N, CA, C and O atoms as a Maestro MAE file, in Angstrom:
{
 s_m_m2io_version
 :::
 2.0.0
}

f_m_ct {
 s_m_title
 :::
 protein
 m_atom[328] {
  # First column is atom index #
  i_m_mmod_type
  r_m_x_coord
  r_m_y_coord
  r_m_z_coord
  i_m_residue_number
  s_m_chain_name
  s_m_pdb_residue_name
  s_m_pdb_atom_name
  i_m_atomic_number
  :::
  1 25 -82.132 -7.455 -39.952 1 A "MET " " N  " 7
  2 3 -80.721 -7.136 -40.057 1 A "MET " " CA " 6
  3 2 -80.115 -7.168 -38.653 1 A "MET " " C  " 6
  4 15 -80.715 -6.696 -37.687 1 A "MET " " O  " 8
  5 25 -78.939 -7.724 -38.570 2 A "LEU " " N  " 7
  6 3 -78.210 -7.738 -37.313 2 A "LEU " " CA " 6
  7 2 -77.818 -6.320 -36.935 2 A "LEU " " C  " 6
  8 15 -77.494 -5.506 -37.799 2 A "LEU " " O  " 8
  9 25 -77.849 -6.029 -35.643 3 A "LYS " " N  " 7
  10 3 -77.298 -4.786 -35.114 3 A "LYS " " CA " 6
  11 2 -76.199 -5.183 -34.158 3 A "LYS " " C  " 6
  12 15 -76.413 -5.992 -33.255 3 A "LYS " " O  " 8
  13 25 -75.028 -4.620 -34.351 4 A "ILE " " N  " 7
  14 3 -73.893 -4.881 -33.482 4 A "ILE " " CA " 6
  15 2 -73.535 -3.573 -32.790 4 A "ILE " " C  " 6
  16 15 -73.091 -2.616 -33.424 4 A "ILE " " O  " 8
  17 25 -73.737 -3.554 -31.490 5 A "TYR " " N  " 7
  18 3 -73.386 -2.398 -30.671 5 A "TYR " " CA " 6
  19 2 -71.927 -2.537 -30.283 5 A "TYR " " C  " 6
  20 15 -71.504 -3.585 -29.793 5 A "TYR " " O  " 8
  21 25 -71.149 -1.470 -30.503 6 A "GLN " " N  " 7
  22 3 -69.709 -1.554 -30.287 6 A "GLN " " CA " 6
  23 2 -69.140 -0.191 -29.949 6 A "GLN " " C  " 6
  24 15 -69.796 0.839 -30.103 6 A "GLN " " O  " 8
  25 25 -67.905 -0.213 -29.484 7 A "THR " " N  " 7
  26 3 -67.141 1.020 -29.311 7 A "THR " " CA " 6
  27 2 -65.832 0.852 -30.076 7 A "THR " " C  " 6
  28 15 -65.359 -0.265 -30.283 7 A "THR " " O  " 8
  29 25 -65.269 1.955 -30.484 8 A "ALA " " N  " 7
  30 3 -64.063 1.917 -31.320 8 A "ALA " " CA " 6
  31 2 -62.855 1.328 -30.599 8 A "ALA " " C  " 6
  32 15 -61.965 0.777 -31.247 8 A "ALA " " O  " 8
  33 25 -62.809 1.432 -29.279 9 A "SER " " N  " 7
  34 3 -61.635 0.970 -28.543 9 A "SER " " CA " 6
  35 2 -61.770 -0.447 -27.979 9 A "SER " " C  " 6
  36 15 -60.868 -0.917 -27.287 9 A "SER " " O  " 8
  37 25 -62.851 -1.116 -28.256 10 A "CYS " " N  " 7
  38 3 -63.115 -2.445 -27.691 10 A "CYS " " CA " 6
  39 2 -62.508 -3.539 -28.570 10 A "CYS " " C  " 6
  40 15 -62.946 -3.719 -29.706 10 A "CYS " " O  " 8
  41 25 -61.502 -4.281 -28.066 11 A "PRO " " N  " 7
  42 3 -60.882 -5.332 -28.877 11 A "PRO " " CA " 6
  43 2 -61.840 -6.482 -29.191 11 A "PRO " " C  " 6
  44 15 -61.714 -7.119 -30.237 11 A "PRO " " O  " 8
  45 25 -62.784 -6.752 -28.311 12 A "PHE " " N  " 7
  46 3 -63.742 -7.823 -28.561 12 A "PHE " " CA " 6
  47 2 -64.734 -7.417 -29.652 12 A "PHE " " C  " 6
  48 15 -65.190 -8.253 -30.432 12 A "PHE " " O  " 8
  49 25 -65.059 -6.133 -29.695 13 A "CYS " " N  " 7
  50 3 -65.912 -5.613 -30.770 13 A "CYS " " CA " 6
  51 2 -65.190 -5.738 -32.107 13 A "CYS " " C  " 6
  52 15 -65.773 -6.155 -33.108 13 A "CYS " " O  " 8
  53 25 -63.903 -5.367 -32.106 14 A "MET " " N  " 7
  54 3 -63.107 -5.466 -33.334 14 A "MET " " CA " 6
  55 2 -63.059 -6.908 -33.829 14 A "MET " " C  " 6
  56 15 -63.108 -7.152 -35.035 14 A "MET " " O  " 8
  57 25 -62.964 -7.858 -32.911 15 A "MET " " N  " 7
  58 3 -62.931 -9.267 -33.279 15 A "MET " " CA " 6
  59 2 -64.236 -9.677 -33.972 15 A "MET " " C  " 6
  60 15 -64.203 -10.400 -34.968 15 A "MET " " O  " 8
  61 25 -65.376 -9.224 -33.458 16 A "VAL " " N  " 7
  62 3 -66.676 -9.542 -34.056 16 A "VAL " " CA " 6
  63 2 -66.782 -8.928 -35.450 16 A "VAL " " C  " 6
  64 15 -67.197 -9.600 -36.394 16 A "VAL " " O  " 8
  65 25 -66.411 -7.670 -35.581 17 A "VAL " " N  " 7
  66 3 -66.502 -6.982 -36.878 17 A "VAL " " CA " 6
  67 2 -65.551 -7.620 -37.890 17 A "VAL " " C  " 6
  68 15 -65.908 -7.795 -39.055 17 A "VAL " " O  " 8
  69 25 -64.351 -7.965 -37.448 18 A "ARG " " N  " 7
  70 3 -63.388 -8.627 -38.342 18 A "ARG " " CA " 6
  71 2 -63.933 -9.967 -38.826 18 A "ARG " " C  " 6
  72 15 -63.797 -10.308 -40.001 18 A "ARG " " O  " 8
  73 25 -64.547 -10.723 -37.923 19 A "GLU " " N  " 7
  74 3 -65.110 -12.017 -38.316 19 A "GLU " " CA " 6
  75 2 -66.264 -11.829 -39.301 19 A "GLU " " C  " 6
  76 15 -66.388 -12.595 -40.257 19 A "GLU " " O  " 8
  77 25 -67.105 -10.828 -39.080 20 A "ALA " " N  " 7
  78 3 -68.190 -10.542 -40.022 20 A "ALA " " CA " 6
  79 2 -67.607 -10.238 -41.398 20 A "ALA " " C  " 6
  80 15 -68.106 -10.725 -42.413 20 A "ALA " " O  " 8
  81 25 -66.560 -9.437 -41.426 21 A "HIS " " N  " 7
  82 3 -65.883 -9.107 -42.690 21 A "HIS " " CA " 6
  83 2 -65.301 -10.373 -43.331 21 A "HIS " " C  " 6
  84 15 -65.451 -10.581 -44.536 21 A "HIS " " O  " 8
  85 25 -64.644 -11.214 -42.538 22 A "ASN " " N  " 7
  86 3 -64.051 -12.447 -43.066 22 A "ASN " " CA " 6
  87 2 -65.106 -13.400 -43.614 22 A "ASN " " C  " 6
  88 15 -64.829 -14.190 -44.516 22 A "ASN " " O  " 8
  89 25 -66.313 -13.321 -43.069 23 A "MET " " N  " 7
  90 3 -67.411 -14.161 -43.553 23 A "MET " " CA " 6
  91 2 -68.029 -13.594 -44.833 23 A "MET " " C  " 6
  92 15 -68.890 -14.230 -45.441 23 A "MET " " O  " 8
  93 25 -67.599 -12.417 -45.236 24 A "GLY " " N  " 7
  94 3 -68.132 -11.791 -46.438 24 A "GLY " " CA " 6
  95 2 -69.386 -10.979 -46.186 24 A "GLY " " C  " 6
  96 15 -70.063 -10.580 -47.134 24 A "GLY " " O  " 8
  97 25 -69.709 -10.728 -44.925 25 A "LEU " " N  " 7
  98 3 -70.880 -9.924 -44.607 25 A "LEU " " CA " 6
  99 2 -70.583 -8.458 -44.883 25 A "LEU " " C  " 6
  100 15 -69.457 -7.993 -44.712 25 A "LEU " " O  " 8
  101 25 -71.594 -7.754 -45.306 26 A "LYS " " N  " 7
  102 3 -71.446 -6.348 -45.683 26 A "LYS " " CA " 6
  103 2 -72.177 -5.451 -44.695 26 A "LYS " " C  " 6
  104 15 -73.358 -5.645 -44.408 26 A "LYS " " O  " 8
  105 25 -71.440 -4.453 -44.175 27 A "GLU " " N  " 7
  106 3 -72.069 -3.476 -43.297 27 A "GLU " " CA " 6
  107 2 -73.117 -2.703 -44.094 27 A "GLU " " C  " 6
  108 15 -72.864 -2.289 -45.225 27 A "GLU " " O  " 8
  109 25 -74.273 -2.516 -43.510 28 A "GLY " " N  " 7
  110 3 -75.364 -1.818 -44.179 28 A "GLY " " CA " 6
  111 2 -76.267 -2.750 -44.950 28 A "GLY " " C  " 6
  112 15 -77.421 -2.412 -45.217 28 A "GLY " " O  " 8
  113 25 -75.771 -3.906 -45.310 29 A "GLN " " N  " 7
  114 3 -76.566 -4.897 -46.040 29 A "GLN " " CA " 6
  115 2 -76.921 -6.069 -45.126 29 A "GLN " " C  " 6
  116 15 -78.086 -6.457 -45.036 29 A "GLN " " O  " 8
  117 25 -75.924 -6.631 -44.452 30 A "ASP " " N  " 7
  118 3 -76.132 -7.782 -43.581 30 A "ASP " " CA " 6
  119 2 -76.178 -7.402 -42.102 30 A "ASP " " C  " 6
  120 15 -76.828 -8.075 -41.302 30 A "ASP " " O  " 8
  121 25 -75.496 -6.336 -41.749 31 A "TYR " " N  " 7
  122 3 -75.468 -5.899 -40.359 31 A "TYR " " CA " 6
  123 2 -75.286 -4.390 -40.287 31 A "TYR " " C  " 6
  124 15 -74.829 -3.746 -41.231 31 A "TYR " " O  " 8
  125 25 -75.657 -3.860 -39.149 32 A "GLN " " N  " 7
  126 3 -75.507 -2.427 -38.890 32 A "GLN " " CA " 6
  127 2 -74.644 -2.282 -37.644 32 A "GLN " " C  " 6
  128 15 -74.899 -2.935 -36.633 32 A "GLN " " O  " 8
  129 25 -73.635 -1.437 -37.710 33 A "LEU " " N  " 7
  130 3 -72.816 -1.128 -36.543 33 A "LEU " " CA " 6
  131 2 -73.427 0.063 -35.815 33 A "LEU " " C  " 6
  132 15 -73.744 1.082 -36.429 33 A "LEU " " O  " 8
  133 25 -73.587 -0.074 -34.516 34 A "ILE " " N  " 7
  134 3 -74.137 0.990 -33.693 34 A "ILE " " CA " 6
  135 2 -73.041 1.445 -32.729 34 A "ILE " " C  " 6
  136 15 -72.521 0.644 -31.953 34 A "ILE " " O  " 8
  137 25 -72.697 2.716 -32.780 35 A "ASN " " N  " 7
  138 3 -71.721 3.273 -31.855 35 A "ASN " " CA " 6
  139 2 -72.367 3.378 -30.475 35 A "ASN " " C  " 6
  140 15 -73.335 4.116 -30.292 35 A "ASN " " O  " 8
  141 25 -71.829 2.636 -29.508 36 A "ALA " " N  " 7
  142 3 -72.383 2.625 -28.160 36 A "ALA " " CA " 6
  143 2 -71.429 3.275 -27.162 36 A "ALA " " C  " 6
  144 15 -71.417 2.911 -25.986 36 A "ALA " " O  " 8
  145 25 -70.636 4.228 -27.621 37 A "ALA " " N  " 7
  146 3 -69.743 4.960 -26.725 37 A "ALA " " CA " 6
  147 2 -70.569 5.822 -25.767 37 A "ALA " " C  " 6
  148 15 -71.721 6.155 -26.045 37 A "ALA " " O  " 8
  149 25 -69.963 6.170 -24.646 38 A "ARG " " N  " 7
  150 3 -70.656 7.020 -23.670 38 A "ARG " " CA " 6
  151 2 -71.191 8.282 -24.329 38 A "ARG " " C  " 6
  152 15 -70.527 8.909 -25.154 38 A "ARG " " O  " 8
  153 25 -72.401 8.631 -23.944 39 A "GLY " " N  " 7
  154 3 -73.000 9.871 -24.424 39 A "GLY " " CA " 6
  155 2 -73.634 9.780 -25.800 39 A "GLY " " C  " 6
  156 15 -74.102 10.792 -26.322 39 A "GLY " " O  " 8
  157 25 -73.663 8.600 -26.403 40 A "THR " " N  " 7
  158 3 -74.262 8.457 -27.727 40 A "THR " " CA " 6
  159 2 -75.677 7.879 -27.610 40 A "THR " " C  " 6
  160 15 -76.004 7.224 -26.620 40 A "THR " " O  " 8
  161 25 -76.507 8.124 -28.616 41 A "PRO " " N  " 7
  162 3 -77.822 7.482 -28.625 41 A "PRO " " CA " 6
  163 2 -77.709 5.956 -28.612 41 A "PRO " " C  " 6
  164 15 -78.571 5.271 -28.060 41 A "PRO " " O  " 8
  165 25 -76.646 5.426 -29.221 42 A "GLY " " N  " 7
  166 3 -76.438 3.979 -29.235 42 A "GLY " " CA " 6
  167 2 -76.261 3.410 -27.838 42 A "GLY " " C  " 6
  168 15 -76.707 2.298 -27.557 42 A "GLY " " O  " 8
  169 25 -75.606 4.174 -26.955 43 A "ARG " " N  " 7
  170 3 -75.424 3.720 -25.564 43 A "ARG " " CA " 6
  171 2 -76.777 3.634 -24.867 43 A "ARG " " C  " 6
  172 15 -77.050 2.672 -24.148 43 A "ARG " " O  " 8
  173 25 -77.617 4.634 -25.080 44 A "GLN " " N  " 7
  174 3 -78.956 4.622 -24.466 44 A "GLN " " CA " 6
  175 2 -79.774 3.439 -24.985 44 A "GLN " " C  " 6
  176 15 -80.466 2.769 -24.218 44 A "GLN " " O  " 8
  177 25 -79.689 3.191 -26.281 45 A "GLU " " N  " 7
  178 3 -80.406 2.065 -26.880 45 A "GLU " " CA " 6
  179 2 -79.901 0.744 -26.312 45 A "GLU " " C  " 6
  180 15 -80.692 -0.145 -25.996 45 A "GLU " " O  " 8
  181 25 -78.584 0.616 -26.185 46 A "LEU " " N  " 7
  182 3 -77.960 -0.579 -25.606 46 A "LEU " " CA " 6
  183 2 -78.493 -0.827 -24.199 46 A "LEU " " C  " 6
  184 15 -78.856 -1.954 -23.862 46 A "LEU " " O  " 8
  185 25 -78.541 0.210 -23.384 47 A "LEU " " N  " 7
  186 3 -79.028 0.068 -22.019 47 A "LEU " " CA " 6
  187 2 -80.508 -0.287 -21.967 47 A "LEU " " C  " 6
  188 15 -80.924 -1.077 -21.120 47 A "LEU " " O  " 8
  189 25 -81.307 0.286 -22.859 48 A "GLN " " N  " 7
  190 3 -82.741 -0.014 -22.891 48 A "GLN " " CA " 6
  191 2 -82.998 -1.458 -23.286 48 A "GLN " " C  " 6
  192 15 -83.852 -2.121 -22.696 48 A "GLN " " O  " 8
  193 25 -82.271 -1.951 -24.276 49 A "ILE " " N  " 7
  194 3 -82.512 -3.298 -24.784 49 A "ILE " " CA " 6
  195 2 -81.855 -4.354 -23.907 49 A "ILE " " C  " 6
  196 15 -82.492 -5.330 -23.511 49 A "ILE " " O  " 8
  197 25 -80.570 -4.151 -23.607 50 A "GLY " " N  " 7
  198 3 -79.811 -5.185 -22.916 50 A "GLY " " CA " 6
  199 2 -79.659 -4.991 -21.424 50 A "GLY " " C  " 6
  200 15 -79.452 -5.955 -20.687 50 A "GLY " " O  " 8
  201 25 -79.760 -3.751 -20.973 51 A "GLY " " N  " 7
  202 3 -79.668 -3.481 -19.554 51 A "GLY " " CA " 6
  203 2 -78.250 -3.383 -19.002 51 A "GLY " " C  " 6
  204 15 -78.073 -3.157 -17.805 51 A "GLY " " O  " 8
  205 25 -77.241 -3.549 -19.849 52 A "GLN " " N  " 7
  206 3 -75.852 -3.463 -19.407 52 A "GLN " " CA " 6
  207 2 -75.067 -2.560 -20.348 52 A "GLN " " C  " 6
  208 15 -75.468 -2.331 -21.490 52 A "GLN " " O  " 8
  209 25 -73.938 -2.049 -19.850 53 A "ASN " " N  " 7
  210 3 -73.043 -1.229 -20.674 53 A "ASN " " CA " 6
  211 2 -72.104 -2.077 -21.519 53 A "ASN " " C  " 6
  212 15 -71.306 -1.528 -22.279 53 A "ASN " " O  " 8
  213 25 -72.173 -3.358 -21.413 54 A "GLN " " N  " 7
  214 3 -71.206 -4.266 -22.039 54 A "GLN " " CA " 6
  215 2 -71.351 -4.300 -23.559 54 A "GLN " " C  " 6
  216 15 -72.459 -4.378 -24.089 54 A "GLN " " O  " 8
  217 25 -70.217 -4.240 -24.246 55 A "VAL " " N  " 7
  218 3 -70.154 -4.426 -25.691 55 A "VAL " " CA " 6
  219 2 -69.087 -5.475 -25.980 55 A "VAL " " C  " 6
  220 15 -68.167 -5.630 -25.176 55 A "VAL " " O  " 8
  221 25 -69.169 -6.188 -27.073 56 A "PRO " " N  " 7
  222 3 -70.183 -6.090 -28.110 56 A "PRO " " CA " 6
  223 2 -71.516 -6.657 -27.638 56 A "PRO " " C  " 6
  224 15 -71.588 -7.486 -26.731 56 A "PRO " " O  " 8
  225 25 -72.552 -6.182 -28.283 57 A "PHE " " N  " 7
  226 3 -73.918 -6.628 -28.021 57 A "PHE " " CA " 6
  227 2 -74.596 -6.762 -29.370 57 A "PHE " " C  " 6
  228 15 -74.502 -5.863 -30.206 57 A "PHE " " O  " 8
  229 25 -75.276 -7.871 -29.590 58 A "LEU " " N  " 7
  230 3 -75.926 -8.132 -30.873 58 A "LEU " " CA " 6
  231 2 -77.424 -8.251 -30.675 58 A "LEU " " C  " 6
  232 15 -77.890 -8.848 -29.705 58 A "LEU " " O  " 8
  233 25 -78.174 -7.676 -31.604 59 A "THR " " N  " 7
  234 3 -79.607 -7.931 -31.674 59 A "THR " " CA " 6
  235 2 -79.935 -8.380 -33.092 59 A "THR " " C  " 6
  236 15 -79.340 -7.929 -34.070 59 A "THR " " O  " 8
  237 25 -80.903 -9.283 -33.163 60 A "ASP " " N  " 7
  238 3 -81.393 -9.787 -34.444 60 A "ASP " " CA " 6
  239 2 -82.839 -10.202 -34.205 60 A "ASP " " C  " 6
  240 15 -83.115 -11.334 -33.806 60 A "ASP " " O  " 8
  241 25 -83.748 -9.282 -34.453 61 A "GLY " " N  " 7
  242 3 -85.146 -9.560 -34.131 61 A "GLY " " CA " 6
  243 2 -85.295 -9.723 -32.628 61 A "GLY " " C  " 6
  244 15 -84.962 -8.815 -31.866 61 A "GLY " " O  " 8
  245 25 -85.793 -10.876 -32.199 62 A "GLU " " N  " 7
  246 3 -85.994 -11.150 -30.780 62 A "GLU " " CA " 6
  247 2 -84.725 -11.652 -30.093 62 A "GLU " " C  " 6
  248 15 -84.691 -11.763 -28.867 62 A "GLU " " O  " 8
  249 25 -83.693 -11.953 -30.860 63 A "THR " " N  " 7
  250 3 -82.429 -12.456 -30.302 63 A "THR " " CA " 6
  251 2 -81.576 -11.285 -29.840 63 A "THR " " C  " 6
  252 15 -81.415 -10.297 -30.556 63 A "THR " " O  " 8
  253 25 -81.029 -11.411 -28.631 64 A "ALA " " N  " 7
  254 3 -80.122 -10.396 -28.094 64 A "ALA " " CA " 6
  255 2 -79.052 -11.125 -27.289 64 A "ALA " " C  " 6
  256 15 -79.360 -12.011 -26.491 64 A "ALA " " O  " 8
  257 25 -77.788 -10.745 -27.504 65 A "MET " " N  " 7
  258 3 -76.719 -11.430 -26.775 65 A "MET " " CA " 6
  259 2 -75.479 -10.572 -26.633 65 A "MET " " C  " 6
  260 15 -75.184 -9.698 -27.449 65 A "MET " " O  " 8
  261 25 -74.766 -10.867 -25.555 66 A "TYR " " N  " 7
  262 3 -73.450 -10.314 -25.295 66 A "TYR " " CA " 6
  263 2 -72.433 -11.422 -25.595 66 A "TYR " " C  " 6
  264 15 -72.806 -12.512 -26.029 66 A "TYR " " O  " 8
  265 25 -71.179 -11.141 -25.366 67 A "GLU " " N  " 7
  266 3 -70.067 -12.087 -25.497 67 A "GLU " " CA " 6
  267 2 -69.677 -12.303 -26.959 67 A "GLU " " C  " 6
  268 15 -70.444 -12.844 -27.756 67 A "GLU " " O  " 8
  269 25 -68.488 -11.871 -27.277 68 A "SER " " N  " 7
  270 3 -68.005 -11.900 -28.660 68 A "SER " " CA " 6
  271 2 -68.031 -13.302 -29.260 68 A "SER " " C  " 6
  272 15 -68.432 -13.459 -30.414 68 A "SER " " O  " 8
  273 25 -67.625 -14.302 -28.529 69 A "ARG " " N  " 7
  274 3 -67.610 -15.668 -29.086 69 A "ARG " " CA " 6
  275 2 -69.012 -16.182 -29.367 69 A "ARG " " C  " 6
  276 15 -69.228 -16.878 -30.359 69 A "ARG " " O  " 8
  277 25 -69.959 -15.852 -28.514 70 A "ASP " " N  " 7
  278 3 -71.350 -16.242 -28.754 70 A "ASP " " CA " 6
  279 2 -71.895 -15.524 -29.987 70 A "ASP " " C  " 6
  280 15 -72.619 -16.117 -30.787 70 A "ASP " " O  " 8
  281 25 -71.549 -14.262 -30.133 71 A "ILE " " N  " 7
  282 3 -71.999 -13.489 -31.296 71 A "ILE " " CA " 6
  283 2 -71.422 -14.075 -32.574 71 A "ILE " " C  " 6
  284 15 -72.138 -14.236 -33.562 71 A "ILE " " O  " 8
  285 25 -70.139 -14.394 -32.562 72 A "ILE " " N  " 7
  286 3 -69.502 -14.981 -33.745 72 A "ILE " " CA " 6
  287 2 -70.140 -16.326 -34.082 72 A "ILE " " C  " 6
  288 15 -70.404 -16.601 -35.253 72 A "ILE " " O  " 8
  289 25 -70.390 -17.158 -33.093 73 A "ALA " " N  " 7
  290 3 -71.039 -18.451 -33.332 73 A "ALA " " CA " 6
  291 2 -72.433 -18.247 -33.923 73 A "ALA " " C  " 6
  292 15 -72.835 -18.980 -34.827 73 A "ALA " " O  " 8
  293 25 -73.161 -17.273 -33.427 74 A "TYR " " N  " 7
  294 3 -74.493 -16.967 -33.939 74 A "TYR " " CA " 6
  295 2 -74.422 -16.547 -35.404 74 A "TYR " " C  " 6
  296 15 -75.202 -17.024 -36.229 74 A "TYR " " O  " 8
  297 25 -73.489 -15.656 -35.725 75 A "MET " " N  " 7
  298 3 -73.350 -15.202 -37.114 75 A "MET " " CA " 6
  299 2 -72.969 -16.358 -38.026 75 A "MET " " C  " 6
  300 15 -73.517 -16.489 -39.120 75 A "MET " " O  " 8
  301 25 -72.040 -17.194 -37.590 76 A "ARG " " N  " 7
  302 3 -71.641 -18.341 -38.410 76 A "ARG " " CA " 6
  303 2 -72.811 -19.256 -38.678 76 A "ARG " " C  " 6
  304 15 -72.971 -19.749 -39.795 76 A "ARG " " O  " 8
  305 25 -73.631 -19.488 -37.671 77 A "ASN " " N  " 7
  306 3 -74.795 -20.353 -37.832 77 A "ASN " " CA " 6
  307 2 -75.839 -19.711 -38.743 77 A "ASN " " C  " 6
  308 15 -76.398 -20.373 -39.618 77 A "ASN " " O  " 8
  309 25 -76.093 -18.446 -38.541 78 A "LYS " " N  " 7
  310 3 -77.105 -17.743 -39.340 78 A "LYS " " CA " 6
  311 2 -76.725 -17.638 -40.806 78 A "LYS " " C  " 6
  312 15 -77.579 -17.779 -41.681 78 A "LYS " " O  " 8
  313 25 -75.464 -17.395 -41.080 79 A "PHE " " N  " 7
  314 3 -75.022 -17.151 -42.451 79 A "PHE " " CA " 6
  315 2 -74.260 -18.339 -43.053 79 A "PHE " " C  " 6
  316 15 -73.578 -18.191 -44.067 79 A "PHE " " O  " 8
  317 25 -74.376 -19.510 -42.431 80 A "ALA " " N  " 7
  318 3 -73.709 -20.707 -42.951 80 A "ALA " " CA " 6
  319 2 -74.261 -21.047 -44.331 80 A "ALA " " C  " 6
  320 15 -75.465 -20.972 -44.575 80 A "ALA " " O  " 8
  321 25 -73.359 -21.418 -45.216 81 A "THR " " N  " 7
  322 3 -73.774 -21.849 -46.542 81 A "THR " " CA " 6
  323 2 -73.726 -23.365 -46.590 81 A "THR " " C  " 6
  324 15 -72.824 -23.996 -46.039 81 A "THR " " O  " 8
  325 25 -74.689 -23.919 -47.244 82 A "VAL " " N  " 7
  326 3 -74.791 -25.387 -47.329 82 A "VAL " " CA " 6
  327 2 -73.906 -25.914 -48.426 82 A "VAL " " C  " 6
  328 15 -73.856 -27.123 -48.652 82 A "VAL " " O  " 8
  :::
 }
 m_bond[327] {
  # First column is bond index #
  i_m_from
  i_m_to
  i_m_order
  :::
  1 1 2 1
  2 2 3 1
  3 3 4 2
  4 3 5 1
  5 5 6 1
  6 6 7 1
  7 7 8 2
  8 7 9 1
  9 9 10 1
  10 10 11 1
  11 11 12 2
  12 11 13 1
  13 13 14 1
  14 14 15 1
  15 15 16 2
  16 15 17 1
  17 17 18 1
  18 18 19 1
  19 19 20 2
  20 19 21 1
  21 21 22 1
  22 22 23 1
  23 23 24 2
  24 23 25 1
  25 25 26 1
  26 26 27 1
  27 27 28 2
  28 27 29 1
  29 29 30 1
  30 30 31 1
  31 31 32 2
  32 31 33 1
  33 33 34 1
  34 34 35 1
  35 35 36 2
  36 35 37 1
  37 37 38 1
  38 38 39 1
  39 39 40 2
  40 39 41 1
  41 41 42 1
  42 42 43 1
  43 43 44 2
  44 43 45 1
  45 45 46 1
  46 46 47 1
  47 47 48 2
  48 47 49 1
  49 49 50 1
  50 50 51 1
  51 51 52 2
  52 51 53 1
  53 53 54 1
  54 54 55 1
  55 55 56 2
  56 55 57 1
  57 57 58 1
  58 58 59 1
  59 59 60 2
  60 59 61 1
  61 61 62 1
  62 62 63 1
  63 63 64 2
  64 63 65 1
  65 65 66 1
  66 66 67 1
  67 67 68 2
  68 67 69 1
  69 69 70 1
  70 70 71 1
  71 71 72 2
  72 71 73 1
  73 73 74 1
  74 74 75 1
  75 75 76 2
  76 75 77 1
  77 77 78 1
  78 78 79 1
  79 79 80 2
  80 79 81 1
  81 81 82 1
  82 82 83 1
  83 83 84 2
  84 83 85 1
  85 85 86 1
  86 86 87 1
  87 87 88 2
  88 87 89 1
  89 89 90 1
  90 90 91 1
  91 91 92 2
  92 91 93 1
  93 93 94 1
  94 94 95 1
  95 95 96 2
  96 95 97 1
  97 97 98 1
  98 98 99 1
  99 99 100 2
  100 99 101 1
  101 101 102 1
  102 102 103 1
  103 103 104 2
  104 103 105 1
  105 105 106 1
  106 106 107 1
  107 107 108 2
  108 107 109 1
  109 109 110 1
  110 110 111 1
  111 111 112 2
  112 111 113 1
  113 113 114 1
  114 114 115 1
  115 115 116 2
  116 115 117 1
  117 117 118 1
  118 118 119 1
  119 119 120 2
  120 119 121 1
  121 121 122 1
  122 122 123 1
  123 123 124 2
  124 123 125 1
  125 125 126 1
  126 126 127 1
  127 127 128 2
  128 127 129 1
  129 129 130 1
  130 130 131 1
  131 131 132 2
  132 131 133 1
  133 133 134 1
  134 134 135 1
  135 135 136 2
  136 135 137 1
  137 137 138 1
  138 138 139 1
  139 139 140 2
  140 139 141 1
  141 141 142 1
  142 142 143 1
  143 143 144 2
  144 143 145 1
  145 145 146 1
  146 146 147 1
  147 147 148 2
  148 147 149 1
  149 149 150 1
  150 150 151 1
  151 151 152 2
  152 151 153 1
  153 153 154 1
  154 154 155 1
  155 155 156 2
  156 155 157 1
  157 157 158 1
  158 158 159 1
  159 159 160 2
  160 159 161 1
  161 161 162 1
  162 162 163 1
  163 163 164 2
  164 163 165 1
  165 165 166 1
  166 166 167 1
  167 167 168 2
  168 167 169 1
  169 169 170 1
  170 170 171 1
  171 171 172 2
  172 171 173 1
  173 173 174 1
  174 174 175 1
  175 175 176 2
  176 175 177 1
  177 177 178 1
  178 178 179 1
  179 179 180 2
  180 179 181 1
  181 181 182 1
  182 182 183 1
  183 183 184 2
  184 183 185 1
  185 185 186 1
  186 186 187 1
  187 187 188 2
  188 187 189 1
  189 189 190 1
  190 190 191 1
  191 191 192 2
  192 191 193 1
  193 193 194 1
  194 194 195 1
  195 195 196 2
  196 195 197 1
  197 197 198 1
  198 198 199 1
  199 199 200 2
  200 199 201 1
  201 201 202 1
  202 202 203 1
  203 203 204 2
  204 203 205 1
  205 205 206 1
  206 206 207 1
  207 207 208 2
  208 207 209 1
  209 209 210 1
  210 210 211 1
  211 211 212 2
  212 211 213 1
  213 213 214 1
  214 214 215 1
  215 215 216 2
  216 215 217 1
  217 217 218 1
  218 218 219 1
  219 219 220 2
  220 219 221 1
  221 221 222 1
  222 222 223 1
  223 223 224 2
  224 223 225 1
  225 225 226 1
  226 226 227 1
  227 227 228 2
  228 227 229 1
  229 229 230 1
  230 230 231 1
  231 231 232 2
  232 231 233 1
  233 233 234 1
  234 234 235 1
  235 235 236 2
  236 235 237 1
  237 237 238 1
  238 238 239 1
  239 239 240 2
  240 239 241 1
  241 241 242 1
  242 242 243 1
  243 243 244 2
  244 243 245 1
  245 245 246 1
  246 246 247 1
  247 247 248 2
  248 247 249 1
  249 249 250 1
  250 250 251 1
  251 251 252 2
  252 251 253 1
  253 253 254 1
  254 254 255 1
  255 255 256 2
  256 255 257 1
  257 257 258 1
  258 258 259 1
  259 259 260 2
  260 259 261 1
  261 261 262 1
  262 262 263 1
  263 263 264 2
  264 263 265 1
  265 265 266 1
  266 266 267 1
  267 267 268 2
  268 267 269 1
  269 269 270 1
  270 270 271 1
  271 271 272 2
  272 271 273 1
  273 273 274 1
  274 274 275 1
  275 275 276 2
  276 275 277 1
  277 277 278 1
  278 278 279 1
  279 279 280 2
  280 279 281 1
  281 281 282 1
  282 282 283 1
  283 283 284 2
  284 283 285 1
  285 285 286 1
  286 286 287 1
  287 287 288 2
  288 287 289 1
  289 289 290 1
  290 290 291 1
  291 291 292 2
  292 291 293 1
  293 293 294 1
  294 294 295 1
  295 295 296 2
  296 295 297 1
  297 297 298 1
  298 298 299 1
  299 299 300 2
  300 299 301 1
  301 301 302 1
  302 302 303 1
  303 303 304 2
  304 303 305 1
  305 305 306 1
  306 306 307 1
  307 307 308 2
  308 307 309 1
  309 309 310 1
  310 310 311 1
  311 311 312 2
  312 311 313 1
  313 313 314 1
  314 314 315 1
  315 315 316 2
  316 315 317 1
  317 317 318 1
  318 318 319 1
  319 319 320 2
  320 319 321 1
  321 321 322 1
  322 322 323 1
  323 323 324 2
  324 323 325 1
  325 325 326 1
  326 326 327 1
  327 327 328 2
  :::
 }
}
C-alpha cells in the first residue's frame, strides 16, 4: 500500500491527495495518509526513511520519492488501467 506523508497546510500535498481521489483511489484501501506535521510520529518516520522534512513524500515498498509531480506520475503509472 502506498504511504503518502503530508501536512494539512501543504498545497502540494493537497494536489497529490486530490489526484489520488480523481483517479478513484481509496484512502485506507489503496493508500494511507500519514500526518507528518511537526511533533508527530509521522514526522519522525519521514525523517528516518527519507532524511528530509519535505512533504509530500511517498513510499511504496522499496520505492520512496519526494516531489508532487513525480508522485502523481508514479501513481498514474502504478494504477493505470489497460
